[in-house]
C-alpha positions as CSV (number, residue, x, y, z in Angstrom):
1,M,33.1,61.4,1.7
2,E,31.4,63.0,-1.3
3,K,28.3,65.2,-0.9
4,Y,26.1,62.4,-2.2
5,E,27.4,60.1,0.6
6,Y,26.5,62.8,3.2
7,L,23.0,63.0,1.8
8,Q,22.7,59.2,1.9
9,L,23.7,59.2,5.6
10,L,21.3,62.1,6.3
11,N,18.5,60.3,4.5
12,R,19.0,57.1,6.6
13,N,18.8,59.2,9.8
14,I,15.5,60.7,8.5
15,Q,14.1,57.3,7.7
16,K,15.3,55.9,11.1
17,Q,13.5,58.7,13.0
18,M,10.3,58.3,10.9
19,N,10.3,54.5,11.5
20,L,10.6,55.2,15.3
21,W,7.6,57.6,15.2
22,L,5.4,55.4,13.0
23,N,6.0,52.4,15.2
24,K,4.8,54.3,18.2
25,E,1.1,54.2,19.1
26,D,1.3,57.7,20.7
27,K,1.0,60.8,18.7
28,I,4.1,62.8,17.9
29,R,4.6,66.0,19.9
30,N,5.0,69.3,18.1
31,S,8.2,70.1,20.1
32,D,9.8,66.8,19.0
33,L,9.0,67.5,15.3
34,Y,10.4,71.0,15.8
35,S,13.7,69.7,17.2
36,F,13.9,67.1,14.4
37,L,13.5,69.7,11.6
38,Y,16.1,72.1,13.2
39,S,18.6,69.2,13.3
40,I,17.9,68.5,9.6
41,V,18.2,72.1,8.5
42,N,21.5,72.5,10.4
43,S,23.0,69.5,8.6
44,A,21.8,70.7,5.2
45,L,23.3,74.1,5.8
46,T,26.6,72.7,6.7
47,I,27.0,70.3,3.8
48,G,25.8,73.0,1.4
49,F,22.6,71.3,0.3
50,E,20.7,74.5,-0.3
51,K,17.5,72.8,-1.6
52,G,17.2,70.6,1.4
53,E,17.8,73.6,3.7
54,R,15.2,75.7,1.9
55,I,12.5,73.0,2.0
56,T,13.2,72.2,5.7
57,E,13.0,75.9,6.6
58,R,9.7,76.1,4.8
59,L,8.4,73.2,6.9
60,I,9.6,74.9,10.1
61,S,7.8,78.1,9.1
62,Q,4.6,76.1,8.5
63,L,5.1,74.4,11.9
64,K,5.4,77.7,13.7
65,E,2.2,79.0,12.0
66,S,0.3,75.8,12.9
67,N,-1.9,75.5,15.9
68,K,-1.3,71.8,16.2
69,T,0.3,70.4,19.4
70,E,0.3,66.7,18.2
71,W,0.5,64.8,14.9
72,N,-0.9,61.4,14.0
73,H,0.9,59.1,11.6
74,K,-1.0,60.1,8.5
75,E,-0.7,63.8,9.2
76,L,3.0,63.4,9.8
77,Q,3.7,61.5,6.6
78,F,1.8,64.0,4.5
79,F,3.5,67.0,6.2
80,L,7.0,65.6,5.7
81,F,6.5,64.4,2.2
82,P,8.6,67.3,0.7
83,L,11.4,66.3,3.0
84,Y,11.5,62.7,1.5
85,S,11.7,64.1,-2.1
86,A,14.6,66.4,-1.2
87,F,16.7,63.9,0.7
88,D,15.8,60.6,-0.8
89,D,18.9,58.5,-1.7
90,G,17.0,56.4,-4.3
91,G,17.7,52.9,-2.8
92,A,18.6,50.0,-4.9
93,T,17.2,51.5,-8.2
94,K,19.7,54.3,-8.3
95,K,22.8,52.5,-9.5
96,G,21.2,50.6,-12.2
97,T,19.4,53.6,-13.6
98,E,22.5,55.7,-13.7
99,E,24.6,53.1,-15.4
100,E,21.9,52.4,-18.0
101,I,21.5,56.1,-18.9
102,S,25.1,57.2,-18.5
103,I,26.3,55.0,-21.4
104,R,24.2,56.9,-23.9
105,E,26.0,59.2,-26.3
106,R,25.8,62.7,-24.9
107,T,25.0,64.2,-28.3
108,K,21.5,62.8,-28.0
109,K,18.8,64.5,-25.9
110,L,17.5,62.5,-23.0
111,I,13.7,62.6,-22.6
112,L,12.1,61.2,-19.4
113,V,8.5,60.0,-19.7
114,I,6.5,59.7,-16.4
115,D,3.3,57.7,-16.9
116,D,2.0,54.7,-14.8
117,D,0.4,53.3,-18.0
118,R,3.4,51.1,-19.0
119,V,1.9,50.1,-22.4
120,Y,1.4,53.7,-23.4
121,A,4.8,54.8,-22.0
122,Q,6.5,52.1,-24.1
123,F,4.6,53.3,-27.1
124,L,5.8,56.8,-26.6
125,K,9.3,55.6,-26.2
126,E,9.3,53.6,-29.4
127,Q,7.7,56.5,-31.4
128,L,10.0,59.2,-30.1
129,E,13.2,57.2,-30.6
130,K,12.5,57.1,-34.3
131,E,13.9,60.6,-34.1
132,P,17.7,60.1,-34.3
133,S,18.5,62.8,-31.8
134,F,16.3,61.4,-29.0
135,I,16.9,58.8,-26.4
136,V,13.8,58.1,-24.2
137,K,13.6,56.6,-20.8
138,T,10.3,55.7,-18.9
139,M,10.6,56.1,-15.2
140,N,8.5,56.4,-12.1
141,L,8.7,59.4,-9.8
142,N,10.9,57.8,-7.1
143,C,13.5,56.8,-9.7
144,V,13.5,60.4,-11.1
145,I,14.0,61.9,-7.7
146,S,16.9,59.7,-6.7
147,S,18.7,59.8,-10.1
148,Y,17.9,63.3,-11.4
149,D,21.3,64.9,-10.6
150,N,23.2,62.2,-12.3
151,I,21.2,61.4,-15.4
152,E,20.7,65.1,-16.4
153,P,17.5,64.9,-18.5
154,D,16.9,67.4,-21.2
155,C,13.1,67.2,-21.1
156,F,10.2,65.7,-19.1
157,I,6.9,64.4,-20.5
158,I,4.3,63.9,-17.8
159,D,0.8,62.4,-18.1
160,I,-1.2,64.6,-15.7
161,H,-3.9,62.0,-15.1
162,M,-2.5,58.7,-13.6
163,K,-4.2,56.0,-11.6
164,Q,-1.7,55.6,-8.8
165,Q,-0.4,59.1,-8.4
166,N,-1.6,62.7,-8.7
167,G,0.0,64.2,-11.8
168,F,-0.3,67.7,-10.4
169,D,1.7,66.7,-7.3
170,I,4.3,65.1,-9.6
171,L,4.5,68.2,-11.7
172,Q,5.1,70.3,-8.6
173,I,7.9,68.0,-7.3
174,I,9.6,67.9,-10.7
175,K,9.4,71.6,-11.1
176,E,11.2,72.1,-7.8
177,K,13.9,69.7,-9.1
178,V,14.5,71.6,-12.3
179,E,13.9,75.1,-10.9
180,Y,17.3,76.5,-11.7
181,K,18.2,74.2,-14.7
182,C,15.6,75.3,-17.3
183,V,14.6,71.8,-18.1
184,P,11.3,71.9,-20.1
185,I,8.2,70.0,-18.8
186,I,5.6,69.0,-21.3
187,I,2.2,67.8,-20.0
188,I,0.0,65.3,-22.0
189,S,-3.6,64.6,-21.1
190,N,-7.0,63.4,-22.3
191,D,-8.5,66.3,-20.3
192,Y,-8.0,69.5,-22.3
193,S,-10.3,71.6,-20.2
194,K,-9.3,75.2,-19.5
195,K,-9.1,74.5,-15.7
196,T,-6.6,71.6,-16.2
197,R,-4.5,73.6,-18.6
198,L,-4.3,76.7,-16.4
199,L,-3.4,74.7,-13.3
200,S,-0.7,72.9,-15.3
201,Y,0.9,76.2,-16.5
202,K,0.5,77.7,-13.0
203,L,2.5,74.7,-11.5
204,G,5.3,75.1,-14.0
205,A,4.4,73.3,-17.2
206,D,6.1,74.7,-20.4
207,D,3.6,73.1,-22.8
208,F,0.3,71.2,-22.7
209,I,-0.6,68.8,-25.5
210,E,-3.9,67.0,-25.8
211,K,-4.1,63.2,-26.3
212,P,-4.4,61.4,-28.6
213,L,-1.1,62.8,-29.9
214,E,-0.3,63.8,-33.4
215,M,3.2,62.4,-33.4
216,D,4.8,64.7,-36.0
217,E,3.4,67.8,-34.3
218,F,4.4,66.4,-30.9
219,I,8.1,65.9,-32.0
220,I,8.2,69.5,-33.4
221,R,7.0,70.9,-30.1
222,I,9.5,68.9,-28.2
223,N,12.3,70.1,-30.4
224,R,11.2,73.7,-29.9
225,Q,11.5,73.3,-26.2
226,L,14.9,71.6,-26.5
227,D,16.2,74.4,-28.8
228,R,15.1,77.0,-26.3
229,K,16.9,75.1,-23.5
230,E,20.1,74.9,-25.6
231,I,20.1,78.6,-26.1
232,I,19.5,79.3,-22.4
233,D,22.2,76.8,-21.5
234,E,24.6,78.5,-23.8
235,L,23.9,81.9,-22.2
236,I,24.2,80.5,-18.7
237,M,27.2,78.3,-19.2
238,T,29.5,80.5,-21.4
239,D,31.8,83.2,-20.3
240,E,31.0,86.2,-22.4
241,L,34.6,87.7,-22.6
242,T,36.7,84.6,-23.3
243,G,34.1,82.3,-25.0
244,V,35.0,79.4,-22.8
245,Y,32.7,77.7,-20.2
246,N,32.1,79.5,-16.9
247,R,32.3,77.9,-13.5
248,R,28.6,76.7,-13.6
249,F,29.8,74.1,-16.1
250,L,32.5,72.7,-13.8
251,K,30.5,70.3,-11.6
252,K,28.4,69.0,-14.5
253,S,31.6,68.2,-16.5
254,Y,33.5,66.8,-13.5
255,D,30.6,64.5,-12.4
256,R,30.4,63.1,-16.0
257,L,34.1,62.3,-15.9
258,I,33.8,60.7,-12.5
259,R,31.0,58.4,-13.8
260,N,33.3,57.3,-16.6
261,L,36.1,56.7,-14.1
262,K,33.8,54.5,-11.9
263,R,32.4,52.6,-14.9
264,K,35.4,52.2,-17.2
265,K,38.3,53.1,-14.9
266,E,39.2,56.0,-17.2
267,Y,41.4,58.3,-15.1
268,F,41.5,61.9,-16.1
269,S,43.6,65.0,-15.3
270,M,42.7,68.6,-14.4
271,A,44.7,71.8,-14.1
272,I,44.2,75.2,-12.6
273,I,45.9,78.2,-14.3
274,D,46.3,81.6,-12.7
275,I,47.8,84.6,-14.6
276,D,50.9,86.0,-12.7
277,N,50.7,89.6,-11.5
278,F,47.3,90.2,-13.1
279,K,46.2,92.8,-10.6
280,N,49.4,94.9,-11.6
281,I,48.4,94.6,-15.2
282,N,45.0,96.0,-14.6
283,D,46.4,98.8,-12.4
284,L,49.2,99.8,-14.8
285,F,47.6,99.2,-18.2
286,G,43.8,99.4,-17.5
287,H,41.1,96.8,-17.5
288,L,40.6,96.8,-21.2
289,E,44.2,95.6,-21.6
290,G,43.5,93.1,-18.8
291,D,40.6,91.8,-20.9
292,T,43.0,91.4,-23.9
293,V,45.3,89.4,-21.7
294,L,42.5,87.0,-20.7
295,E,41.2,86.7,-24.3
296,N,44.6,85.8,-25.6
297,L,45.1,83.1,-23.0
298,S,41.8,81.5,-23.9
299,T,42.8,81.6,-27.6
300,V,46.1,79.9,-26.9
301,M,44.5,77.2,-24.8
302,K,41.8,76.5,-27.4
303,S,44.6,76.1,-30.0
304,Y,46.3,73.4,-28.0
305,V,43.5,71.4,-26.3
306,R,41.7,68.5,-28.0
307,D,38.0,68.6,-29.0
308,N,36.9,66.7,-25.9
309,D,39.0,68.7,-23.4
310,I,37.1,71.3,-21.4
311,I,38.2,74.9,-20.6
312,I,36.4,76.8,-17.8
313,R,36.9,80.3,-16.6
314,Y,36.8,79.7,-12.9
315,G,36.9,83.3,-11.8
316,G,38.9,86.5,-12.5
317,E,42.2,85.4,-14.0
318,E,41.8,81.7,-13.0
319,F,41.0,78.9,-15.5
320,I,40.4,75.2,-15.0
321,L,41.0,72.6,-17.7
322,L,39.7,69.1,-17.7
323,F,41.5,66.4,-19.8
324,P,39.5,63.2,-20.2
325,N,41.4,59.9,-20.3
326,T,44.7,61.7,-19.8
327,K,47.7,60.9,-17.5
328,L,49.2,63.4,-15.2
329,Q,52.5,63.8,-17.2
330,D,50.7,64.3,-20.5
331,A,48.4,67.0,-19.0
332,K,51.5,68.7,-17.5
333,I,53.3,68.7,-20.8
334,M,50.2,70.3,-22.5
335,I,50.0,73.1,-19.9
336,E,53.8,73.7,-20.2
337,K,53.3,74.1,-24.0
338,I,50.5,76.6,-23.5
339,L,52.7,78.5,-21.0
340,E,55.6,78.6,-23.5
341,Q,53.4,79.9,-26.3
342,Y,51.5,82.4,-24.1
343,S,54.6,83.9,-22.6
344,Q,55.8,85.0,-26.1
345,I,52.8,87.2,-26.8
346,K,53.5,90.9,-26.6
347,F,50.8,93.2,-25.1
348,G,50.6,96.9,-24.7
349,H,51.6,99.5,-27.3
350,C,54.9,100.8,-28.9
351,H,57.4,101.5,-26.1
352,N,55.1,100.2,-23.4
353,E,55.0,96.5,-24.2
354,F,54.9,93.7,-21.8
355,T,54.5,89.9,-21.7
356,C,52.5,87.6,-19.4
357,T,53.1,84.3,-17.7
358,F,51.0,82.1,-15.5
359,S,51.4,79.6,-12.7
360,A,49.5,76.3,-12.7
361,G,48.7,73.2,-10.6
362,V,48.0,69.9,-12.3
363,L,46.4,66.8,-10.8
364,E,45.4,63.3,-12.0
365,V,42.1,62.1,-10.7
366,S,41.8,58.5,-9.8
367,D,39.4,56.3,-7.7
368,I,41.6,57.0,-4.6
369,E,40.1,60.5,-4.3
370,M,37.1,61.6,-6.4
371,D,35.6,64.5,-4.4
372,L,35.7,67.7,-6.4
373,N,36.3,70.1,-3.6
374,T,39.2,68.0,-2.3
375,N,40.9,67.9,-5.7
376,L,40.4,71.6,-6.2
377,S,42.1,72.1,-2.8
378,K,45.0,69.9,-3.9
379,M,45.4,71.8,-7.1
380,D,45.3,75.1,-5.2
381,D,48.1,73.9,-3.0
382,A,50.2,73.1,-6.0
383,L,49.3,76.4,-7.7
384,Y,50.4,78.4,-4.6
385,Y,53.6,76.4,-4.3
386,A,54.3,77.5,-7.9
387,K,53.5,81.1,-7.1
388,N,55.7,81.1,-4.0
389,N,58.6,79.6,-5.8
390,G,59.1,82.1,-8.6
391,K,55.8,81.9,-10.7
392,N,55.9,81.1,-14.4
393,Q,55.8,77.4,-13.8
394,V,53.6,74.3,-13.7
395,K,53.5,72.2,-10.4
396,D,52.0,68.7,-10.4
397,V,50.3,67.0,-7.5
398,Q,51.9,63.7,-6.7
399,R,49.9,61.0,-4.9
400,G,50.5,61.0,-1.1
401,S,52.8,64.1,-1.3
402,H,53.0,66.3,1.8
403,L,54.2,69.9,2.0
404,T,54.9,70.0,5.7
405,G,55.3,67.7,8.7
406,K,53.5,69.9,11.3
407,K,51.1,68.3,13.7
408,L,47.5,69.3,13.8
409,N,45.1,67.9,16.5
410,I,41.5,68.3,15.6
411,G,38.6,67.7,18.1
412,I,35.1,67.7,16.9
413,I,32.2,68.3,19.2
414,N,28.7,67.8,17.8
415,D,25.6,65.8,18.9
416,N,24.6,65.1,15.3
417,T,26.1,62.0,13.8
418,V,25.9,63.2,10.2
419,M,27.7,66.5,11.2
420,R,30.5,64.7,13.1
421,K,31.2,62.4,10.2
422,M,31.0,65.2,7.7
423,F,33.4,67.4,9.6
424,V,35.9,64.6,10.1
425,S,35.9,64.0,6.4
426,L,36.1,67.7,5.6
427,M,39.0,68.4,7.9
428,K,40.9,65.4,6.5
429,N,40.4,66.7,3.0
430,M,41.4,70.2,3.9
431,Y,44.6,69.5,5.8
432,Y,45.9,65.9,5.1
433,K,48.6,67.4,2.9
434,K,49.8,70.1,5.2
435,F,49.7,68.4,8.5
436,D,50.1,65.1,10.3
437,L,46.6,64.9,11.5
438,D,45.1,63.4,14.7
439,I,41.3,63.8,14.5
440,Q,38.9,62.8,17.4
441,A,35.1,63.2,17.5
442,F,33.1,63.9,20.7
443,K,29.3,63.6,21.0
444,N,29.0,66.4,23.5
445,D,30.8,69.1,25.6
446,A,31.1,66.8,28.7
447,Q,32.9,64.2,26.7
448,F,35.3,66.7,25.3
449,L,36.0,68.3,28.7
450,E,36.6,64.9,30.4
451,A,39.2,64.2,27.7
452,G,41.3,67.1,29.1
453,W,42.6,68.4,25.8
454,H,42.0,72.0,26.8
455,L,44.2,71.8,29.8
456,R,47.5,71.7,27.9
457,E,49.5,74.9,27.6
458,E,49.1,75.2,23.8
459,P,47.1,77.4,21.4
460,Y,43.7,76.0,20.6
461,L,41.4,76.8,17.7
462,I,37.7,76.2,18.7
463,I,34.8,76.2,16.2
464,L,31.4,76.4,17.9
465,N,28.6,74.9,15.7
466,E,25.2,76.3,16.6
467,I,22.4,73.8,16.4
468,K,19.2,75.8,17.1
469,P,18.1,78.9,18.8
470,Q,17.6,77.4,22.3
471,M,21.0,75.6,22.2
472,E,23.7,78.4,22.1
473,K,26.3,75.8,22.9
474,L,28.6,78.2,24.8
475,E,28.9,76.1,28.0
476,V,32.2,74.6,26.8
477,V,33.7,78.1,26.4
478,Q,32.7,79.0,30.0
479,E,34.4,75.8,31.3
480,I,37.5,76.6,29.3
481,K,37.6,80.1,30.9
482,K,37.4,78.5,34.4
483,S,40.1,75.9,33.9
484,A,42.5,77.3,31.3
485,D,44.1,80.5,30.0
486,I,41.5,82.0,27.5
487,D,44.4,83.8,25.7
488,N,45.5,80.4,24.4
489,F,42.2,80.0,22.5
490,T,41.0,81.3,19.1
491,I,37.2,80.9,18.8
492,V,35.2,80.7,15.6
493,K,31.4,80.3,15.7
494,L,29.3,78.7,12.9
495,T,25.8,80.1,13.0
496,A,22.7,80.1,10.8
497,R,21.8,83.6,12.0
498,N,23.3,87.0,11.5
499,D,21.4,89.0,14.1
500,E,22.6,91.5,16.6
501,E,21.2,89.6,19.6
502,N,23.1,86.5,18.7
503,T,26.3,88.4,18.1
504,T,26.2,90.2,21.5
505,K,25.8,87.0,23.3
506,V,29.0,85.7,21.8
507,L,31.3,88.7,21.6
508,P,32.0,88.9,25.4
509,L,33.4,85.4,25.1
510,D,36.2,86.6,22.8
511,V,34.9,85.1,19.6
512,D,37.5,85.9,16.9
513,N,35.4,85.0,13.8
514,N,31.7,84.5,13.1
515,I,30.9,82.4,10.0
516,I,27.3,82.4,8.7
517,K,25.9,79.2,7.3
518,P,25.6,78.2,4.6
519,F,29.2,78.6,3.6
520,K,31.4,77.2,0.9
521,Q,34.0,74.7,1.9
522,L,36.7,76.8,0.3
523,E,35.5,79.8,2.3
524,L,35.7,77.8,5.5
525,K,39.2,76.6,4.5
526,Y,40.3,80.2,3.8
527,R,39.1,81.4,7.2
528,L,40.8,78.6,9.1
529,D,44.0,78.9,7.0
530,Q,44.2,82.6,8.1
531,L,43.9,81.6,11.8
532,L,46.3,78.7,11.5
533,R,48.9,80.9,9.7
534,F,49.2,83.3,12.6
535,S,49.6,80.5,15.2
536,E,53.0,80.2,16.8
537,S,52.6,76.5,17.7
538,D,52.9,73.4,15.6
539,Q,50.1,71.8,17.6
540,L,46.5,73.1,17.4
541,I,43.2,71.7,18.4
542,L,40.0,72.3,16.4
543,V,36.7,71.9,18.2
544,I,33.7,71.9,16.0
């Protein structure tokens, strides 16, 4: 499952609960709403959906401050509106919108016009598209919310006064969408009063232009905003030392290649490169010489890759390369040529010269597996295989390859359907190459205990996932202590809190690791890998 699929599933659960409430004649109790929001924030934390977690936490804070004990239907819909905009999966309009916009040439700037006057919106589209560098799309708010992350607009134009919707509400919602992406918002309006202008700027508008529009001036002001965005993007997306893209650019580039794969069946390849013994270079020759090593590698890579290939400094001495429309073997040959050239460069001075090599993992991305984190994990496995087998080499990832035949039993305990499905998929993605997996999901502790897994004389790895403050979910550990040898168990707790009271409740139960949500999937994998590495048994059980 990709992150978007988790969001779809979570959105359906939100809609299902709302329909249940709205079809009831009774008012909704405050306690029920409180439990519902805690369930949502827990799911958002776990899948790494920071915006959804932030909005839901805000609603929980408002709920705590409220004196209400019950909510009628209208009050509930208004209160939960921010939740809809955060988790909305877009329905049937999403696919068509993405496909229509994704076929545009990426050299053009995409401008989204939000106006419920269709005649005027179409007029704007026709006028603006006379500018060769513009492509204009007229959309409603729901379509923007559901498609934003995939269509990647460069600018918004919003009419602040619309008949069917409040333009200021739309401005606020759009601003939250573009908060960290520096996408300019231009307001147009017949009302040029100071009050309207000040409120627009306060809510996040970058420019305010009075109607009727002087089209030549309008286009100049749009271009100024786009130029400013391009400069900011360049600063944000480029690694200062090497001149290649930084890791912020990875997801954006990867998602674009995935859209081409889905639409045109264009497979692509990617590689991860890690300089061998880089820490020793820094320790022996200094960080300035380490910088020179990094700069030279980026120079060699740039000299070999094609114009549409993408080089990203992933972190430290690691680089990721994306090769559009490229087969695995061709990408591997390219990396081997880069390695050969790079290993001939002499660094240092006079009698203290040295050369560098790197290890690499190469993967071809197909429609069999398109999730970014999964494919990064696969490449990491190939990279570390190369590292552990002499370094200075390129290891490719073959489809269906397995590095070991060890058995891993995974039991998942969680009362949240989204969380169970998400963790089943996550564990499969993490360990399908390293283990023969047997994954089972349980709705609650009782179901798990009745299955009798914990009674076997084997080491167990248990992950406790905290749902909300009043549900510490430690009963299963108490039962294990009664019926089995606690020394056989390694316990990890996932929690949204990092407070002393919470820690002291858990420490007496021999918790070996405490992971604070939200956490990155690679962080979770690293923690679990460390625990699995020290296990003496080929059979382990994960309980989440």
